[in-house]
N, C-alpha and C positions, 0 to 999 in steps of 0.2 A: 790429221783430218784430210779426207779426200777433197780435191779441188771442186768436184761437183757439189759436195755438201756446203762448201764455202760459198759458191755461187748461189746456191739455193737460199742460204741464210741471208745473203746480201739482198736478193730479190724480195724475200719476205719483208725485210726491214724497209726497203724502198716502197713496197706496196703499203705498208703500215704508215709510213711517213706521208705518202700521197693522200691517204684517207684522212689523216689529221689535218693536212693543209687544206683539203677540200672542205672539211667541216668548219675551218676557222677563217677562211679567206673572206674579205669584205665584198669582193666582186663589184667594185665601183669603177665606172669608167667616167673620165672627165676630160673636157676640152674647153679651155677658157673658164668661164664661170658656169657653164652648163655641166650638170652632173646627173648620171643615171646609176641607180643601185639595182643591179639585177639579182634575182633569186630564183631558185628552182629546186624541186624535190622529186624524188623517185620513191615509190612505195609499191610493193615491199622491196627490201634490200636483198632478200634471199631469192636468188634467181638460178635457173638451171644452167649448168656448164654447157650442155648441149640442148638445142631446142630453145623454147621460150615459154613464158607464162604471162598471164594478164597483169598489167601494171597500171598505176596512176602516175601521171607526170604533171607537175604544176610549174608554171613559168610566170614570172612577173617582173615589172620594172617600175621604179619610182623615180620621177623626174623632178629635180630641184635645181636651184642656182645658188652659188656661194655668195653672191652679192645682193640677194633679195629681189632681183629683177624677174620679170615674167620670162619663162623659157620660150624659145621659138616653138612654133606649132609643129606637133608631131605629124608627119606626112606618110610614113611607111613603116611597117613592122616586118622583120624577116627572122625566122626561126629555123634552125637546122638541127635535126635529131640524129644521134649516133646510129651507125649502120646495124648495131646489135638490137635496135628496136625497130618495130614495124607497125604500120597502121593497116587494119583489116576492116573494110567497110562493105565487103560482099555480103549480100543478104540483109543488110541493115536498112530500115525504112529511110526514105529520102524526103527532105524538106525542100519546098520550093520558095524562092525568095519572096514572091508575091504573097505568100501566106503569112509572112512575119514582118513585112516592111510596108507601111508603118504599123506598129502594134505595141501594146503594153506588154510587159513580161508575161502577165497572166494570159493574154490573148495569144501570144506567140507559143506558149506552152500548150494551150488548148488546141492549137492547130498542128503542132509538130512534136508533141511530147515523145512519140514513139521514135523519133530521129535524134533525140537529145544525146550528146556525147560528152558534155562537160558544162562547167559554169565558172563564173568569176565576178570581178568587179571592175568598174571603170570610174576614174575620178578626174576632175578638171577644176580649174579656177575660172570663174565667170566674172568678167569685168563689165560693170554698168557705169555709164558716164556720171561723174560726180561722186562715186563711191569706191571704196577699196574693194578689190576683187574678193569674192567669197567662194569657198569650196562647194562643189557639187559632186554628188556621187550617183552612179547608175549601176544597175544589175546587168550582168553579162551572162547570156545563155548560149551555149554552142550546139549547133545542129549539124548532122550529116547532110550534105547536099551535093548538087551538081550544077555547074555553070559553064555554058559553052561546051558541053560534052565532057567536062573534066571534073574530077572530084574536088570538093572544097569543104571547108568548115565555115558555116555561116555563124559568125559571132554577133548575136543580136544584143544591142545595148538599149536600155530604156532608163531615163531619168526624169524626175518630175520637178526639179528646181533649176532655175527660176521659173521655167515653163516646161511643160511636157515635151520631151525630145526622144525621138526614136530613130536609130539608124543601125545598119548592119555592115559588118566587115566581112568580106569574102576572102578567107584565107585559102589560097590555091595550094593544093597538095601536089608535089612533084617528086619523082625518084631520080636521083643523080648518082654518079660514081664518087667514091672517096670515103673518108672517115665519116662524114655526115651525109647519109644516103637518102634521107627524107627531108624535104624543105617545105615550110609553110610561109607564105608571104601575102601581104595585103596592103593596099593603099587606103588611108583613112579619108572618108568623105569630108568635105569642107562644110559641115552642117552648122558650125557655130561662127563662121566668119572670123572676124578679128577679135571677137569678144570672148572666145574660149581657148584655154590653153590646157592641154592634157597634162595631168600630173602623175598619173599612174594607171596601170592596167595589169590585171592578173587573170590567168586562165588555167583551170585544172581539167585535164582530159581523162575520162575514165568511163568505160561502158562494157557490160557483158550482155550478150544477146544470143538467141538460139537461131541456128540456120542449118538446114540439111540434117536435122536430128542431132546436132552437136552444139555445145556451148562455145562461142567465140568471144574474143576480147578485142575491142576497138584498138587498144594499144597493148602490145606485148613485147617482152624483151628477154634476153639471156645475159649471163654474166661472162665477160671476156677474160676469165681467169685461166692462166696456163694450167695444163694437167698437173695435178699434184699440189697445187697451191689453193689456199682456202678462200681467196677473194682477190679483188683487183680495184684499183682506182682508175677511172676512165673519164673521157670527155663526154658527158651526158648530152649536152646540146650547146649550140652557139646562137646567141641572140643579138640582134642589131636593131636600133631605133634610128630612123633617118628623119631629119627635121627640115623645115623650110629654111632656105638659104644654103642648103647643101651639107650642113653638119651631120655627122653620123657617129654614133657611139655604140660599141658592141663589147661583148664579153663571152668567153667560153666557160661554161659551168662544169667543173669537174666534181664527180661524185664517186662513191665507192659501192661495191656490191659483195655479197657473200655467195659463193658458188655451192650449189647442191647437185648431187648426183655424180 
């Protein structure tokens, strides 16, 4: 057997093993009693070897503690996307912050539906004096926007329990060099004071739109598989949650793709 054939067989086996590990890993980060379970999905998995096609990317994190205590307050979210993916907002309608803050989910959509690029959920534990904390959930809608002359994703959150609450995260979009070439980052507003502790957040980004007589995708990606190989396992994105007190937990989410073309 030729050495080149042996190397090819080994590489295919490694790619298959990487895909299995990616599908089965827990992706849990822990520091002391604080624990965050990160998750992420890429669809479809069939991507061009050259060029890119439209995709949907979902990212989420569930915050818990191993001793039953309240977690520290989440202060900042940072997400970095692999360089094989890109964000295209040229020609997409823009939402202004003042149109959606404050607003209910329905009012935010009425004002900026044309700029919608995704949706998700937001959950927290709300503490009331003399009572055990109870869970509260909110709907998250993502809009294409600009702030300070720079592109952002406005993640609008609205919840009705225990009282109506509306706030917006401005996820700044930046291009950098390296494996993760697109970054999203946002500071969380201190809207709940000491009574609210974020326990989870999910966001799925996906949007197709027409511009210049062509169909564009807000998110698109290719498969980084070497020539001659059917697919690859790769680092899809890196997520980090930063909490009050300086604690930071993060994880790199590895996923697989099948190359076409």
